C-alpha positions as CSV (number, residue, x, y, z in Angstrom):
1,X,0.1,0.0,0.0
2,X,1.4,3.4,-0.9
3,X,0.3,6.5,1.0
4,X,1.3,9.9,-0.2
5,X,1.5,12.6,2.5
6,X,1.1,16.1,1.2
7,X,2.6,18.9,3.6
8,X,5.2,16.6,5.2
9,X,7.1,19.5,6.8
10,X,4.1,20.8,8.7
11,X,3.2,19.7,12.2
12,X,0.9,16.8,11.2
13,X,3.2,15.7,8.5
14,X,6.1,15.6,11.0
15,X,3.9,13.6,13.4
16,X,3.1,11.1,10.5
17,X,6.7,10.7,9.8
18,X,7.4,10.1,13.5
19,X,5.0,7.1,13.6
20,X,5.4,5.7,10.2
21,X,8.2,3.3,11.3
22,X,5.5,1.4,13.1
23,X,3.9,0.5,9.9
24,X,6.4,-1.4,7.8
25,X,3.8,-2.7,5.4
26,X,2.9,0.9,4.3
27,X,5.1,2.6,1.8
28,X,4.9,6.2,2.8
29,X,5.8,9.0,0.2
30,X,6.5,12.2,2.1
31,X,6.3,15.4,0.1
32,X,6.9,18.9,1.3
33,X,5.5,21.9,-0.5
34,X,8.7,21.8,-2.8
35,X,8.2,18.3,-3.6
36,X,4.4,18.8,-4.3
37,X,2.8,22.1,-4.7
38,X,-0.8,21.2,-4.2
39,X,-1.8,24.7,-5.7
40,X,-0.4,23.6,-9.1
41,X,-2.0,20.9,-11.2
42,X,1.3,20.0,-13.0
43,X,3.0,19.2,-9.7
44,X,0.0,17.1,-8.6
45,X,0.0,15.2,-11.8
46,X,3.7,14.5,-11.7
47,X,3.7,13.2,-8.2
48,X,0.4,11.2,-8.5
49,X,1.4,9.4,-11.7
50,X,5.0,8.7,-10.5
51,X,4.1,7.1,-7.2
52,X,0.5,5.9,-8.0
53,X,-0.7,6.1,-4.3
54,X,-3.6,4.1,-2.9
55,X,-4.2,6.9,-0.4
56,X,-3.3,10.5,-0.1
57,X,-3.3,12.3,3.2
58,X,-3.6,16.1,2.8
59,X,-1.7,17.6,5.8
60,X,-0.9,20.8,3.8
61,X,-2.9,23.7,4.8
62,X,-2.8,27.5,5.2
63,X,-3.5,27.7,9.1
64,X,-2.4,31.2,10.2
65,X,-6.0,32.2,11.4
66,X,-5.3,35.7,12.0
67,X,-3.0,36.4,9.0
68,X,-5.7,34.8,6.7
69,X,-8.0,37.8,7.2
70,X,-5.5,39.9,5.2
71,X,-4.2,37.0,2.9
72,X,-7.6,35.7,1.7
73,X,-6.2,34.7,-1.9
74,X,-3.3,32.8,-0.5
75,X,-5.7,31.0,2.1
76,X,-8.0,30.2,-0.7
77,X,-5.3,29.0,-3.0
78,X,-4.0,26.5,-0.5
79,X,-7.3,25.5,1.3
80,X,-9.6,25.3,-1.6
81,X,-7.7,25.1,-4.9
82,X,-5.1,22.8,-3.4
83,X,-7.8,20.6,-1.9
84,X,-9.6,20.4,-5.2
85,X,-6.4,19.6,-7.1
86,X,-5.7,16.6,-4.8
87,X,-9.2,15.5,-5.2
88,X,-9.0,15.6,-9.1
89,X,-5.8,13.5,-9.1
90,X,-7.2,11.1,-6.5
91,X,-10.1,10.6,-8.9
92,X,-7.9,10.2,-11.8
93,X,-5.6,7.6,-10.3
94,X,-8.4,5.9,-8.1
95,X,-6.8,6.9,-4.8
96,X,-8.7,7.8,-1.5
97,X,-8.2,11.1,-0.1
98,X,-7.9,11.8,3.8
99,X,-8.3,15.5,4.2
100,X,-7.8,17.3,7.5
101,X,-10.1,20.0,8.3
102,X,-10.9,22.1,11.3
103,X,-13.4,23.1,14.2
104,X,-13.3,26.6,12.6
105,X,-16.0,25.6,10.2
106,X,-18.4,26.2,13.1
107,X,-19.3,29.4,14.7
108,X,-18.8,28.3,18.3
109,X,-22.4,28.9,19.3
110,X,-23.2,25.4,20.4
111,X,-23.6,24.3,24.0
112,X,-23.0,20.6,23.2
113,X,-20.2,18.8,21.2
114,X,-20.6,19.3,17.5
115,X,-21.6,16.3,15.4
116,X,-20.7,15.7,11.7
117,X,-24.2,16.6,10.9
118,X,-24.2,20.1,12.5
119,X,-24.4,22.9,10.1
120,X,-21.2,24.8,9.5
121,X,-21.2,28.5,9.9
122,X,-17.5,29.9,9.7
123,X,-16.9,33.4,11.1
124,X,-13.6,34.0,9.4
125,X,-11.4,33.6,6.3
126,X,-9.6,30.5,7.6
127,X,-12.7,28.7,8.6
128,X,-14.6,29.7,5.4
129,X,-11.7,28.4,3.1
130,X,-11.5,25.2,5.0
131,X,-15.3,24.7,4.5
132,X,-15.0,25.5,0.8
133,X,-12.2,23.0,0.5
134,X,-14.3,20.4,2.2
135,X,-17.2,21.1,-0.4
136,X,-14.7,21.1,-3.3
137,X,-13.6,17.6,-2.3
138,X,-17.3,16.4,-1.9
139,X,-18.3,17.6,-5.2
140,X,-15.1,15.9,-6.9
141,X,-14.5,12.7,-5.3
142,X,-16.6,9.9,-3.8
143,X,-13.6,8.2,-2.1
144,X,-12.8,10.7,0.6
145,X,-12.5,11.2,4.2
146,X,-12.7,14.7,5.7
147,X,-11.4,14.7,9.4
148,X,-12.3,17.7,11.4
149,X,-10.0,18.3,14.3
150,X,-9.2,21.1,16.9
151,X,-6.3,22.7,18.9
152,X,-3.6,20.6,17.3
153,X,-0.3,20.7,19.2
154,X,2.8,18.5,19.4
155,X,6.6,18.5,19.7
156,X,6.7,19.4,16.1
157,X,6.0,22.6,14.3
158,X,4.5,25.8,15.7
159,X,1.6,25.3,18.2
160,X,0.0,26.6,21.4
161,X,2.2,24.3,23.7
162,X,5.5,25.3,22.2
163,X,4.5,29.0,22.4
164,X,3.5,28.6,26.0
165,X,6.9,27.1,26.8
166,X,8.7,29.7,24.9
167,X,6.9,32.6,26.6
168,X,7.4,31.0,30.1
169,X,11.2,31.2,29.4
170,X,10.9,34.7,28.6
171,X,8.3,36.1,31.2
172,X,7.3,35.9,34.8
173,X,3.6,36.1,34.1
174,X,1.2,35.3,31.3
175,X,-2.5,36.0,30.6
176,X,-4.5,33.2,28.7
177,X,-8.1,33.1,27.4
178,X,-10.4,31.3,29.7
179,X,-13.8,31.6,28.0
180,X,-13.0,29.6,24.8
181,X,-13.8,25.9,25.3
182,X,-12.4,23.1,23.1
183,X,-10.2,20.0,23.1
184,X,-6.5,19.9,22.6
185,X,-5.5,17.2,19.9
186,X,-2.1,15.6,20.0
187,X,-0.8,15.5,16.4
188,X,0.7,12.1,17.0
189,X,-2.7,10.7,18.1
190,X,-4.3,12.3,14.9
191,X,-1.6,10.7,12.8
192,X,-2.3,7.3,14.3
193,X,-6.0,7.7,13.8
194,X,-5.6,8.7,10.1
195,X,-3.3,5.6,9.6
196,X,-5.9,3.4,11.3
197,X,-8.7,4.7,9.0
198,X,-6.8,4.2,5.8
199,X,-5.5,0.7,6.9
200,X,-9.0,-0.5,7.8
201,X,-10.4,0.9,4.5
202,X,-7.7,-0.7,2.5
203,X,-8.4,-4.1,4.1
204,X,-12.1,-3.9,3.5
205,X,-12.1,-2.7,-0.1
206,X,-14.0,-2.5,-2.3
207,X,-16.9,-2.7,0.1
208,X,-16.2,0.5,2.0
209,X,-17.9,3.2,0.0
210,X,-20.5,3.7,2.6
211,X,-17.7,4.6,5.1
212,X,-16.6,7.8,3.2
213,X,-17.5,11.2,4.4
214,X,-16.9,13.5,7.3
215,X,-15.6,12.5,10.7
216,X,-14.5,14.3,14.0
217,X,-11.3,13.6,15.8
218,X,-9.7,15.2,18.8
219,X,-8.7,13.9,22.0
220,X,-11.2,13.3,24.8
221,X,-12.5,15.9,27.2
222,X,-12.6,19.7,27.1
223,X,-10.8,22.6,28.6
224,X,-10.2,26.3,28.1
225,X,-7.0,27.7,26.7
226,X,-6.2,28.8,30.3
227,X,-6.7,25.2,31.6
228,X,-4.5,23.9,28.7
229,X,-1.7,26.3,29.5
230,X,-1.9,25.6,33.3
231,X,-1.6,21.9,32.6
232,X,1.4,22.4,30.2
233,X,3.2,24.3,33.0
234,X,2.3,21.7,35.5
235,X,3.8,18.9,33.5
236,X,6.9,20.8,32.8
237,X,7.3,21.9,36.4
238,X,7.2,25.6,35.4
239,X,6.2,28.1,38.1
240,X,4.7,31.2,36.5
241,X,2.0,33.8,37.3
242,X,-0.9,32.6,35.1
243,X,-3.9,34.8,34.7
244,X,-7.2,33.9,33.1
245,X,-8.7,36.7,30.7
246,X,-11.8,36.9,28.7
247,X,-11.8,36.9,24.9
248,X,-12.8,40.5,24.9
249,X,-9.6,41.4,26.7
250,X,-7.6,39.9,23.9
251,X,-8.9,41.0,20.7
252,X,-7.8,39.2,17.4
253,X,-8.2,39.9,13.7
254,X,-10.2,36.6,13.4
255,X,-13.0,35.6,15.7
256,X,-12.4,32.3,17.6
257,X,-15.2,29.9,18.2
258,X,-16.2,30.2,22.0
259,X,-17.0,26.5,22.1
260,X,-15.6,23.9,19.7
261,X,-15.9,20.5,21.4
262,X,-16.2,17.8,18.8
263,X,-18.2,14.6,19.2
264,X,-16.2,11.6,18.3
265,X,-19.0,8.9,18.4
266,X,-18.9,8.2,14.8
267,X,-15.2,7.7,14.2
268,X,-15.1,5.5,17.4
269,X,-18.0,3.4,16.2
270,X,-16.9,3.0,12.6
271,X,-13.2,2.5,13.2
272,X,-13.0,1.1,16.6
273,X,-10.7,3.9,17.8
274,X,-9.7,4.3,21.5
275,X,-9.1,7.9,21.9
276,X,-6.8,9.2,24.8
277,X,-8.0,11.9,27.2
278,X,-6.3,15.2,26.3
279,X,-4.3,15.4,29.7
280,X,-2.8,11.8,29.1
281,X,-1.7,12.7,25.6
282,X,-0.2,16.0,26.8
283,X,1.8,14.0,29.4
284,X,3.2,11.8,26.6
285,X,4.7,14.8,24.7
286,X,6.8,16.0,27.7
């Protein structure tokens, strides 16, 4: 089985590389943006016809939430055009696409965990381009999985955990938002979940067409960004003056969902996943 990973230098791409050695029967092809520019059809065509993958994991994305408000065209190019190009060439080569999306497709007004059936309503450019990318895939390719996730962090790339640790080394006190609730997702856990999905799908082919569609994945539980930061510092034995603040006290160009907990019932039922509590997965990264 050949699995093409687009965006291999990003946080999720690095996490997939980290666990790939546990799967000797899978031939992973890791492509950075210089190896595979998903925004260009010729680049996609060259890579897909060279490697003929059974699966493609799209770990490439424009994820700078605030920057996207001023770089709409670039966000659209990567998150929509890029997703559509991958779907086109998956269709041409009979490959299955696993596309990673986000909790930002929702407005955050729910009071209970979002299911795959809840109606998206993004409030910013990043969320809108990710939703448009989902739609482009759905309209192009039957053989697709869209995996919505949230608050991704790990020892790789740029993320909240690493930012907190860096700031703690520079400052005596920090203020972190306490009125936005969601679930941290360890990128390594997400990588393992994606590989489980494609492995089970591959072993069941060609009877798995009813499995395709949208799935939620994050770690279990919920917390605020303040709670998350507090736990990060505790696990790293860092003493710092940590202050909870309201979203209104920390304005950003893009609006954040105030509640973005995801319901994982579907992915657990269909693929038999055992999902770690976010606290346990955070401890594993330290």
